[in-house]
N, C-alpha and C positions, 0 to 999 in steps of 0.2 A: 543435496543441501550442504554438502561439505564445503563447496566453494564459498557459499554465503557465510557459513560458520567460521571459516578461516579469515575472510576478508571484511565482513560487515559486523559480525558479533563483537569484535574487539572495540567497536565504537559505543557499546552500551554504556560504559562508564562516562564517556563524554556527554551522552544524552542526559545523564543524571544531573548535570550542571545546568541544563536548559529549563527555562520557564515553560509552563504548560501550554501557553498560547503558541510558543515557538514550536513545540512538539506537535501540536495540532496542524500547523501549517506544513511542517516537515512531512508528516505522515500523508497529508493530502497531496503534497507535491509528489511523493513517491507513487501514490495511487495513480495520479495523472500521468506521470512519466512511464508507468508500466503499460498503459493502454496500447501504445504502438508496438509493443514487444510480442504480442500474441500472434500466433500463426495457426490457422488463417487469421486475418485481421479482426480486430475487436468487434466491429459491426456484424460480422458473420460468425464469430467465435461464440458469442453470447446470445441466448434467446433475446428477442426484442425487449421484453419487459425487464429482464435483468440488466440489459445494456442501458435502458432508459433510466433505471434507478441509479446505476453507477454514474451516468452522465449528470444526473441531478445533484449528486454529491460534489462533483467538480464545479458545476455551475453555481452552486450556492455561494461559493467564495467570490466568484466574479460579481455577484449582486451585492455583497456586503463584505468586502475584503478585509476590513479591519478586525472584526470579531465575529466572523461567520459561525464559529463554534459555540457562540452563546445563543444562537437561534434555536431555542428549545422547541418552538412550534415546528420548525423544519425537521429537527431531529426526531420528534415524535411521529410526524408524518412519514418520514423516511423509514423508520422502524415498522410502522404499520403497513406501509407498502411492501416492505421486505417480507413481513409475515404473510401477506396476501399474494405473494408471487405464485403463479400457477405451478403445479407439480408437472414439470415437463422433463424429458431426458436432457441432460446437460453433459458437456465434456467434463472429465475429472478435474481439470484446472479451474473450472468455474467456482467450485466450492471454496477453495482457499482465498480466491480473490474476493468473493462475496463476504467471507469472514473478515478480511482486511478492511473492506469498506464499512461493514456494519460496526466494526470495533471503533471506528471514528466517532460514532454517534451514540453508542450505548451508555457512556458515562456522562454525557452532557446534562446540565450545563457546566459540569466540572471539566477542566481541560484534561488531556491525556497525561498519563505518567510516562516516564522513560520506558518502563516495562511494556505499557500499552503500545507505545510507538514502535518498539522493537518487534512486538508481535505483528503489527501491521506490516512492517518491512519484511519480516520473515514470510508472512503469508503471501505477500506480493511476489517475492522471489520464488516461493514454492509453486505459485500459479504459472509463472513463466517457465520454470523447470518442467512442470507437468505438461505444459502445452508443446514442448519441443522434444522431450526425451521420455522414453518409456522403458519399462523393464528395470533390471538392476542397473542403476546409474552410478558410475564411478566419478571420482574427482576429475579424472582425465576427460570423461565425457562432458562434464560441465565446463571445463576449461576450453574444450574444443567447440563449444556451442557459442556462436556469436551473440545470441540473444541472452544466454545466461551471463556471459561476461558483461554485456551491455547493462543488464539489470543491476549487477553488483557495482559496476562503475558509476552508474547514475545514482544509486543509493549513497555511495560514498561521497560523490560530488555534492549531493543535496545536503547531507549531514555537514560536510565541511563548510558549505555556504551558509547554512542556517545556524550552526553551532560552532563558531570559531573556537579553536583550542585556546586554553588559558595562556599558553606560552606565546601564541600568535599576537596577543595584545600587549605583551611585555616588551 
């Protein structure tokens, strides 16, 4: 997690300036951008019920892009489906990624806070890290991992796109 701590964590202050709706979209963008970074691929990495639940989170925004996060009916249903997931063996990285996705819906209809969004981003990175590297992981290991670097770069790009810096507008 050292790479994420060094490269993404410094953006936490920038997120404090963002509106909650922007943070909801940013966090879901990161969840969606993380899907292709799993190895083996997402569809085989996650048990079918877990994968379907995560896909439903991504799909809800497509059906109502403006204010998907205000859909309390979906949020309640999502959390109920999460609670009803079968107890099956899962890869270690599934836990952090499920945590990231669940975090999106726990506080609804209130939008995410900057701390919530950073927690989602951190959990997404942790899931990618755990899906590629095992044992005692060093910063060098993370830097040498194409997927870890891609996860960090994607998160930074999404933050910069969704939350322009104050100086950028001046």
